Biotite code that builds the C-alpha atoms (Angstrom):
import biotite.structure as struc

atoms = struc.array([
    struc.Atom([22.754, 18.408, 28.363], chain_id="A", res_id=1, res_name="UNK", atom_name="CA", element="C"),
    struc.Atom([20.138, 15.706, 27.990], chain_id="A", res_id=2, res_name="UNK", atom_name="CA", element="C"),
    struc.Atom([17.099, 16.390, 25.823], chain_id="A", res_id=3, res_name="UNK", atom_name="CA", element="C"),
    struc.Atom([13.890, 15.660, 27.675], chain_id="A", res_id=4, res_name="UNK", atom_name="CA", element="C"),
    struc.Atom([11.329, 16.118, 24.912], chain_id="A", res_id=5, res_name="UNK", atom_name="CA", element="C"),
    struc.Atom([11.235, 15.760, 21.129], chain_id="A", res_id=6, res_name="UNK", atom_name="CA", element="C"),
    struc.Atom([8.245, 17.052, 19.231], chain_id="A", res_id=7, res_name="UNK", atom_name="CA", element="C"),
    struc.Atom([7.917, 16.202, 15.561], chain_id="A", res_id=8, res_name="UNK", atom_name="CA", element="C"),
    struc.Atom([5.814, 18.504, 13.395], chain_id="A", res_id=9, res_name="UNK", atom_name="CA", element="C"),
    struc.Atom([4.525, 17.229, 10.071], chain_id="A", res_id=10, res_name="UNK", atom_name="CA", element="C"),
    struc.Atom([3.061, 19.236, 7.219], chain_id="A", res_id=11, res_name="UNK", atom_name="CA", element="C"),
    struc.Atom([1.975, 16.255, 5.092], chain_id="A", res_id=12, res_name="UNK", atom_name="CA", element="C"),
    struc.Atom([1.514, 17.932, 1.721], chain_id="A", res_id=13, res_name="UNK", atom_name="CA", element="C"),
    struc.Atom([3.664, 17.312, -1.335], chain_id="A", res_id=14, res_name="UNK", atom_name="CA", element="C"),
    struc.Atom([5.390, 20.643, -0.613], chain_id="A", res_id=15, res_name="UNK", atom_name="CA", element="C"),
    struc.Atom([5.296, 19.930, 3.120], chain_id="A", res_id=16, res_name="UNK", atom_name="CA", element="C"),
    struc.Atom([8.063, 19.074, 5.522], chain_id="A", res_id=17, res_name="UNK", atom_name="CA", element="C"),
    struc.Atom([8.988, 17.395, 8.785], chain_id="A", res_id=18, res_name="UNK", atom_name="CA", element="C"),
    struc.Atom([10.581, 19.345, 11.624], chain_id="A", res_id=19, res_name="UNK", atom_name="CA", element="C"),
    struc.Atom([11.874, 18.336, 15.028], chain_id="A", res_id=20, res_name="UNK", atom_name="CA", element="C"),
    struc.Atom([11.863, 20.461, 18.166], chain_id="A", res_id=21, res_name="UNK", atom_name="CA", element="C"),
    struc.Atom([14.207, 19.366, 20.939], chain_id="A", res_id=22, res_name="UNK", atom_name="CA", element="C"),
    struc.Atom([13.052, 20.902, 24.212], chain_id="A", res_id=23, res_name="UNK", atom_name="CA", element="C"),
    struc.Atom([11.400, 23.680, 22.212], chain_id="A", res_id=24, res_name="UNK", atom_name="CA", element="C"),
    struc.Atom([14.390, 24.494, 20.020], chain_id="A", res_id=25, res_name="UNK", atom_name="CA", element="C"),
    struc.Atom([14.530, 23.779, 16.304], chain_id="A", res_id=26, res_name="UNK", atom_name="CA", element="C"),
    struc.Atom([16.319, 20.603, 15.354], chain_id="A", res_id=27, res_name="UNK", atom_name="CA", element="C"),
    struc.Atom([16.572, 18.873, 12.006], chain_id="A", res_id=28, res_name="UNK", atom_name="CA", element="C"),
    struc.Atom([14.121, 19.779, 9.226], chain_id="A", res_id=29, res_name="UNK", atom_name="CA", element="C"),
    struc.Atom([13.553, 18.064, 5.892], chain_id="A", res_id=30, res_name="UNK", atom_name="CA", element="C"),
    struc.Atom([11.249, 18.673, 2.981], chain_id="A", res_id=31, res_name="UNK", atom_name="CA", element="C"),
    struc.Atom([8.710, 15.906, 2.607], chain_id="A", res_id=32, res_name="UNK", atom_name="CA", element="C"),
    struc.Atom([10.652, 13.067, 0.958], chain_id="A", res_id=33, res_name="UNK", atom_name="CA", element="C"),
    struc.Atom([9.052, 11.994, -2.308], chain_id="A", res_id=34, res_name="UNK", atom_name="CA", element="C"),
    struc.Atom([9.350, 8.969, -4.579], chain_id="A", res_id=35, res_name="UNK", atom_name="CA", element="C"),
    struc.Atom([9.885, 9.137, -8.337], chain_id="A", res_id=36, res_name="UNK", atom_name="CA", element="C"),
    struc.Atom([7.730, 10.671, -11.013], chain_id="A", res_id=37, res_name="UNK", atom_name="CA", element="C"),
    struc.Atom([4.506, 10.068, -9.096], chain_id="A", res_id=38, res_name="UNK", atom_name="CA", element="C"),
    struc.Atom([5.813, 12.274, -6.291], chain_id="A", res_id=39, res_name="UNK", atom_name="CA", element="C"),
    struc.Atom([4.351, 10.121, -3.559], chain_id="A", res_id=40, res_name="UNK", atom_name="CA", element="C"),
    struc.Atom([5.526, 10.430, 0.018], chain_id="A", res_id=41, res_name="UNK", atom_name="CA", element="C"),
    struc.Atom([8.486, 8.144, 0.655], chain_id="A", res_id=42, res_name="UNK", atom_name="CA", element="C"),
    struc.Atom([7.378, 6.565, 3.939], chain_id="A", res_id=43, res_name="UNK", atom_name="CA", element="C"),
    struc.Atom([10.716, 4.781, 4.346], chain_id="A", res_id=44, res_name="UNK", atom_name="CA", element="C"),
    struc.Atom([12.634, 8.062, 4.232], chain_id="A", res_id=45, res_name="UNK", atom_name="CA", element="C"),
    struc.Atom([10.160, 9.641, 6.660], chain_id="A", res_id=46, res_name="UNK", atom_name="CA", element="C"),
    struc.Atom([10.759, 6.772, 9.084], chain_id="A", res_id=47, res_name="UNK", atom_name="CA", element="C"),
    struc.Atom([14.538, 6.977, 8.692], chain_id="A", res_id=48, res_name="UNK", atom_name="CA", element="C"),
    struc.Atom([14.503, 10.733, 9.403], chain_id="A", res_id=49, res_name="UNK", atom_name="CA", element="C"),
    struc.Atom([12.374, 10.314, 12.524], chain_id="A", res_id=50, res_name="UNK", atom_name="CA", element="C"),
    struc.Atom([14.463, 7.379, 13.785], chain_id="A", res_id=51, res_name="UNK", atom_name="CA", element="C"),
    struc.Atom([17.668, 9.369, 13.293], chain_id="A", res_id=52, res_name="UNK", atom_name="CA", element="C"),
    struc.Atom([16.240, 12.322, 15.232], chain_id="A", res_id=53, res_name="UNK", atom_name="CA", element="C"),
    struc.Atom([15.134, 9.999, 18.017], chain_id="A", res_id=54, res_name="UNK", atom_name="CA", element="C"),
    struc.Atom([18.552, 8.298, 18.083], chain_id="A", res_id=55, res_name="UNK", atom_name="CA", element="C"),
    struc.Atom([20.260, 11.681, 18.553], chain_id="A", res_id=56, res_name="UNK", atom_name="CA", element="C"),
    struc.Atom([18.310, 12.146, 21.792], chain_id="A", res_id=57, res_name="UNK", atom_name="CA", element="C"),
    struc.Atom([18.195, 8.808, 23.625], chain_id="A", res_id=58, res_name="UNK", atom_name="CA", element="C"),
    struc.Atom([15.737, 8.730, 26.483], chain_id="A", res_id=59, res_name="UNK", atom_name="CA", element="C"),
    struc.Atom([13.776, 11.771, 25.319], chain_id="A", res_id=60, res_name="UNK", atom_name="CA", element="C"),
    struc.Atom([10.006, 11.623, 25.357], chain_id="A", res_id=61, res_name="UNK", atom_name="CA", element="C"),
    struc.Atom([8.879, 11.677, 21.705], chain_id="A", res_id=62, res_name="UNK", atom_name="CA", element="C"),
    struc.Atom([5.540, 12.846, 20.346], chain_id="A", res_id=63, res_name="UNK", atom_name="CA", element="C"),
    struc.Atom([4.308, 14.218, 17.066], chain_id="A", res_id=64, res_name="UNK", atom_name="CA", element="C"),
    struc.Atom([1.773, 16.647, 15.698], chain_id="A", res_id=65, res_name="UNK", atom_name="CA", element="C"),
    struc.Atom([0.488, 16.240, 12.167], chain_id="A", res_id=66, res_name="UNK", atom_name="CA", element="C"),
    struc.Atom([-1.600, 18.759, 10.317], chain_id="A", res_id=67, res_name="UNK", atom_name="CA", element="C"),
    struc.Atom([-5.048, 17.253, 9.743], chain_id="A", res_id=68, res_name="UNK", atom_name="CA", element="C"),
    struc.Atom([-6.028, 17.370, 6.101], chain_id="A", res_id=69, res_name="UNK", atom_name="CA", element="C"),
    struc.Atom([-9.454, 17.046, 4.543], chain_id="A", res_id=70, res_name="UNK", atom_name="CA", element="C"),
    struc.Atom([-10.940, 17.054, 1.088], chain_id="A", res_id=71, res_name="UNK", atom_name="CA", element="C"),
    struc.Atom([-11.885, 20.548, -0.014], chain_id="A", res_id=72, res_name="UNK", atom_name="CA", element="C"),
    struc.Atom([-15.019, 20.267, -2.176], chain_id="A", res_id=73, res_name="UNK", atom_name="CA", element="C"),
    struc.Atom([-15.980, 23.350, -4.186], chain_id="A", res_id=74, res_name="UNK", atom_name="CA", element="C"),
    struc.Atom([-18.416, 25.774, -2.589], chain_id="A", res_id=75, res_name="UNK", atom_name="CA", element="C"),
    struc.Atom([-20.123, 28.847, -3.975], chain_id="A", res_id=76, res_name="UNK", atom_name="CA", element="C"),
    struc.Atom([-18.490, 28.378, -7.377], chain_id="A", res_id=77, res_name="UNK", atom_name="CA", element="C"),
    struc.Atom([-14.990, 28.508, -5.848], chain_id="A", res_id=78, res_name="UNK", atom_name="CA", element="C"),
    struc.Atom([-12.432, 26.188, -7.450], chain_id="A", res_id=79, res_name="UNK", atom_name="CA", element="C"),
    struc.Atom([-10.877, 23.739, -5.033], chain_id="A", res_id=80, res_name="UNK", atom_name="CA", element="C"),
    struc.Atom([-8.674, 20.695, -5.350], chain_id="A", res_id=81, res_name="UNK", atom_name="CA", element="C"),
    struc.Atom([-9.925, 18.013, -7.710], chain_id="A", res_id=82, res_name="UNK", atom_name="CA", element="C"),
    struc.Atom([-10.760, 14.471, -6.696], chain_id="A", res_id=83, res_name="UNK", atom_name="CA", element="C"),
    struc.Atom([-7.337, 13.072, -7.661], chain_id="A", res_id=84, res_name="UNK", atom_name="CA", element="C"),
    struc.Atom([-5.304, 15.746, -5.888], chain_id="A", res_id=85, res_name="UNK", atom_name="CA", element="C"),
    struc.Atom([-7.522, 15.406, -2.791], chain_id="A", res_id=86, res_name="UNK", atom_name="CA", element="C"),
    struc.Atom([-6.961, 11.646, -2.856], chain_id="A", res_id=87, res_name="UNK", atom_name="CA", element="C"),
    struc.Atom([-3.186, 12.124, -3.195], chain_id="A", res_id=88, res_name="UNK", atom_name="CA", element="C"),
    struc.Atom([-3.134, 14.601, -0.312], chain_id="A", res_id=89, res_name="UNK", atom_name="CA", element="C"),
    struc.Atom([-5.053, 12.135, 1.860], chain_id="A", res_id=90, res_name="UNK", atom_name="CA", element="C"),
    struc.Atom([-2.635, 9.385, 0.849], chain_id="A", res_id=91, res_name="UNK", atom_name="CA", element="C"),
    struc.Atom([0.340, 11.506, 1.983], chain_id="A", res_id=92, res_name="UNK", atom_name="CA", element="C"),
    struc.Atom([-1.406, 12.215, 5.287], chain_id="A", res_id=93, res_name="UNK", atom_name="CA", element="C"),
    struc.Atom([-2.115, 8.504, 5.770], chain_id="A", res_id=94, res_name="UNK", atom_name="CA", element="C"),
    struc.Atom([1.473, 7.494, 5.065], chain_id="A", res_id=95, res_name="UNK", atom_name="CA", element="C"),
    struc.Atom([2.806, 10.001, 7.606], chain_id="A", res_id=96, res_name="UNK", atom_name="CA", element="C"),
    struc.Atom([0.346, 8.761, 10.238], chain_id="A", res_id=97, res_name="UNK", atom_name="CA", element="C"),
    struc.Atom([1.244, 5.142, 9.487], chain_id="A", res_id=98, res_name="UNK", atom_name="CA", element="C"),
    struc.Atom([4.958, 5.846, 9.976], chain_id="A", res_id=99, res_name="UNK", atom_name="CA", element="C"),
    struc.Atom([4.255, 7.381, 13.389], chain_id="A", res_id=100, res_name="UNK", atom_name="CA", element="C"),
    struc.Atom([2.083, 4.432, 14.371], chain_id="A", res_id=101, res_name="UNK", atom_name="CA", element="C"),
    struc.Atom([4.669, 1.884, 13.241], chain_id="A", res_id=102, res_name="UNK", atom_name="CA", element="C"),
    struc.Atom([7.411, 3.691, 15.172], chain_id="A", res_id=103, res_name="UNK", atom_name="CA", element="C"),
    struc.Atom([5.196, 3.759, 18.268], chain_id="A", res_id=104, res_name="UNK", atom_name="CA", element="C"),
    struc.Atom([5.169, 7.559, 18.425], chain_id="A", res_id=105, res_name="UNK", atom_name="CA", element="C"),
    struc.Atom([2.006, 9.058, 19.890], chain_id="A", res_id=106, res_name="UNK", atom_name="CA", element="C"),
    struc.Atom([0.594, 11.875, 17.804], chain_id="A", res_id=107, res_name="UNK", atom_name="CA", element="C"),
    struc.Atom([-2.127, 14.444, 17.762], chain_id="A", res_id=108, res_name="UNK", atom_name="CA", element="C"),
    struc.Atom([-3.694, 16.165, 14.797], chain_id="A", res_id=109, res_name="UNK", atom_name="CA", element="C"),
    struc.Atom([-3.719, 19.924, 14.378], chain_id="A", res_id=110, res_name="UNK", atom_name="CA", element="C"),
    struc.Atom([-6.472, 21.587, 12.416], chain_id="A", res_id=111, res_name="UNK", atom_name="CA", element="C"),
    struc.Atom([-4.938, 24.160, 10.052], chain_id="A", res_id=112, res_name="UNK", atom_name="CA", element="C"),
    struc.Atom([-7.362, 26.839, 11.249], chain_id="A", res_id=113, res_name="UNK", atom_name="CA", element="C"),
    struc.Atom([-6.464, 26.167, 14.909], chain_id="A", res_id=114, res_name="UNK", atom_name="CA", element="C"),
    struc.Atom([-2.692, 26.285, 14.704], chain_id="A", res_id=115, res_name="UNK", atom_name="CA", element="C"),
    struc.Atom([-2.744, 29.253, 12.323], chain_id="A", res_id=116, res_name="UNK", atom_name="CA", element="C"),
    struc.Atom([-5.132, 31.148, 14.611], chain_id="A", res_id=117, res_name="UNK", atom_name="CA", element="C"),
    struc.Atom([-2.844, 30.517, 17.603], chain_id="A", res_id=118, res_name="UNK", atom_name="CA", element="C"),
    struc.Atom([0.012, 32.233, 15.758], chain_id="A", res_id=119, res_name="UNK", atom_name="CA", element="C"),
    struc.Atom([-2.038, 35.046, 14.226], chain_id="A", res_id=120, res_name="UNK", atom_name="CA", element="C"),
    struc.Atom([-1.702, 33.625, 10.713], chain_id="A", res_id=121, res_name="UNK", atom_name="CA", element="C"),
    struc.Atom([-5.383, 33.404, 9.844], chain_id="A", res_id=122, res_name="UNK", atom_name="CA", element="C"),
    struc.Atom([-6.044, 35.369, 6.666], chain_id="A", res_id=123, res_name="UNK", atom_name="CA", element="C"),
    struc.Atom([-2.346, 36.121, 6.242], chain_id="A", res_id=124, res_name="UNK", atom_name="CA", element="C"),
    struc.Atom([-0.355, 35.401, 3.068], chain_id="A", res_id=125, res_name="UNK", atom_name="CA", element="C"),
    struc.Atom([1.257, 31.959, 2.872], chain_id="A", res_id=126, res_name="UNK", atom_name="CA", element="C"),
    struc.Atom([4.708, 33.503, 3.442], chain_id="A", res_id=127, res_name="UNK", atom_name="CA", element="C"),
    struc.Atom([3.678, 34.847, 6.869], chain_id="A", res_id=128, res_name="UNK", atom_name="CA", element="C"),
    struc.Atom([4.363, 31.483, 8.522], chain_id="A", res_id=129, res_name="UNK", atom_name="CA", element="C"),
    struc.Atom([7.899, 31.473, 7.122], chain_id="A", res_id=130, res_name="UNK", atom_name="CA", element="C"),
    struc.Atom([8.547, 34.977, 8.448], chain_id="A", res_id=131, res_name="UNK", atom_name="CA", element="C"),
    struc.Atom([7.181, 34.020, 11.879], chain_id="A", res_id=132, res_name="UNK", atom_name="CA", element="C"),
    struc.Atom([9.239, 30.808, 12.005], chain_id="A", res_id=133, res_name="UNK", atom_name="CA", element="C"),
    struc.Atom([12.419, 32.765, 11.223], chain_id="A", res_id=134, res_name="UNK", atom_name="CA", element="C"),
    struc.Atom([11.627, 35.142, 14.095], chain_id="A", res_id=135, res_name="UNK", atom_name="CA", element="C"),
    struc.Atom([10.857, 32.306, 16.512], chain_id="A", res_id=136, res_name="UNK", atom_name="CA", element="C"),
    struc.Atom([13.687, 29.996, 15.398], chain_id="A", res_id=137, res_name="UNK", atom_name="CA", element="C"),
    struc.Atom([16.570, 32.224, 14.190], chain_id="A", res_id=138, res_name="UNK", atom_name="CA", element="C"),
    struc.Atom([19.047, 29.312, 14.391], chain_id="A", res_id=139, res_name="UNK", atom_name="CA", element="C"),
    struc.Atom([17.398, 27.730, 11.339], chain_id="A", res_id=140, res_name="UNK", atom_name="CA", element="C"),
    struc.Atom([16.796, 30.933, 9.370], chain_id="A", res_id=141, res_name="UNK", atom_name="CA", element="C"),
    struc.Atom([19.146, 29.708, 6.622], chain_id="A", res_id=142, res_name="UNK", atom_name="CA", element="C"),
    struc.Atom([16.848, 26.705, 6.078], chain_id="A", res_id=143, res_name="UNK", atom_name="CA", element="C"),
    struc.Atom([13.856, 29.029, 5.689], chain_id="A", res_id=144, res_name="UNK", atom_name="CA", element="C"),
    struc.Atom([15.302, 31.697, 3.416], chain_id="A", res_id=145, res_name="UNK", atom_name="CA", element="C"),
    struc.Atom([13.366, 30.817, 0.236], chain_id="A", res_id=146, res_name="UNK", atom_name="CA", element="C"),
    struc.Atom([9.665, 31.504, -0.198], chain_id="A", res_id=147, res_name="UNK", atom_name="CA", element="C"),
    struc.Atom([9.177, 27.845, -1.091], chain_id="A", res_id=148, res_name="UNK", atom_name="CA", element="C"),
    struc.Atom([10.430, 26.913, 2.400], chain_id="A", res_id=149, res_name="UNK", atom_name="CA", element="C"),
    struc.Atom([6.994, 27.671, 3.828], chain_id="A", res_id=150, res_name="UNK", atom_name="CA", element="C"),
    struc.Atom([6.371, 23.917, 4.286], chain_id="A", res_id=151, res_name="UNK", atom_name="CA", element="C"),
    struc.Atom([9.391, 23.783, 6.603], chain_id="A", res_id=152, res_name="UNK", atom_name="CA", element="C"),
    struc.Atom([8.082, 26.798, 8.494], chain_id="A", res_id=153, res_name="UNK", atom_name="CA", element="C"),
    struc.Atom([4.648, 25.222, 8.786], chain_id="A", res_id=154, res_name="UNK", atom_name="CA", element="C"),
    struc.Atom([6.158, 21.988, 10.159], chain_id="A", res_id=155, res_name="UNK", atom_name="CA", element="C"),
    struc.Atom([8.090, 23.963, 12.799], chain_id="A", res_id=156, res_name="UNK", atom_name="CA", element="C"),
    struc.Atom([5.006, 25.924, 13.813], chain_id="A", res_id=157, res_name="UNK", atom_name="CA", element="C"),
    struc.Atom([2.841, 22.789, 13.889], chain_id="A", res_id=158, res_name="UNK", atom_name="CA", element="C"),
    struc.Atom([5.349, 21.228, 16.316], chain_id="A", res_id=159, res_name="UNK", atom_name="CA", element="C"),
    struc.Atom([5.413, 24.412, 18.399], chain_id="A", res_id=160, res_name="UNK", atom_name="CA", element="C"),
    struc.Atom([1.599, 24.472, 18.445], chain_id="A", res_id=161, res_name="UNK", atom_name="CA", element="C"),
    struc.Atom([1.621, 20.934, 19.828], chain_id="A", res_id=162, res_name="UNK", atom_name="CA", element="C"),
    struc.Atom([4.194, 21.803, 22.473], chain_id="A", res_id=163, res_name="UNK", atom_name="CA", element="C"),
    struc.Atom([2.285, 24.871, 23.595], chain_id="A", res_id=164, res_name="UNK", atom_name="CA", element="C"),
    struc.Atom([-0.969, 22.926, 23.788], chain_id="A", res_id=165, res_name="UNK", atom_name="CA", element="C"),
    struc.Atom([0.715, 20.179, 25.790], chain_id="A", res_id=166, res_name="UNK", atom_name="CA", element="C"),
    struc.Atom([2.312, 22.715, 28.144], chain_id="A", res_id=167, res_name="UNK", atom_name="CA", element="C"),
    struc.Atom([-1.095, 24.287, 28.791], chain_id="A", res_id=168, res_name="UNK", atom_name="CA", element="C"),
    struc.Atom([-2.624, 20.877, 29.489], chain_id="A", res_id=169, res_name="UNK", atom_name="CA", element="C"),
    struc.Atom([-4.813, 20.904, 26.374], chain_id="A", res_id=170, res_name="UNK", atom_name="CA", element="C"),
    struc.Atom([-4.649, 18.207, 23.705], chain_id="A", res_id=171, res_name="UNK", atom_name="CA", element="C"),
    struc.Atom([-3.611, 19.576, 20.305], chain_id="A", res_id=172, res_name="UNK", atom_name="CA", element="C"),
])
């Protein structure tokens, strides 16, 4: 059977991941590839993963959804990410976007609050997305069995969010 649509979901954080949905079903998933001691996103590996997924489904329409990240300055005495970690997070986001642009893959950005609200994850523990992804995509449950696999779960749900928004005629 020919795949008509590939949707790539990207959670761009250092503990993030990249997931592919093929006609709404979970495909390959990888943890965000990182380079060396600096633990920077390995844009080359990201591109190779996306190309390989695309090559498995020739002729499929390909799009991506990337979680939009922003600096989180402190408010009301609350501790947030420091300047360096915010810069690094933005760098990872930029590298993922650049890979999509270079590969000619159209993408939309998903606000964390929006995609989490759509799936009832607002205010839930971080592990709730992993539990939901296992329920929605039981074929990849083995790839989501550890608590630290929440980045993989987020990437799957970000892709699903994009697909659902597209199906309803609303941009992600």
